[in-house]
C-alpha angles and dihedrals in degrees: 000000000000091000091053091053093046092047091051091049093049090048092053091048091050091052095048096041091074093050093046091049092050092049091047090054093049102038102025135262099264098061091045092051090049092052093044091051093049095052095075090050091054094048093045088058090049095050093072089067092059092073099044110114118227118240109231120216109220 
């Protein structure tokens, strides 16, 4: 199972690496690095909502 998750993650990175490289060449490396460094912050804030239980209305 761990290999499946790692393979999926590496595949996603391989797909987006081309797009990030193209954007870095057209817009510049600094703005791209800023955006890439902010993405983990955004998703780390969103992870806390994964474990919130829903309140059912009965």
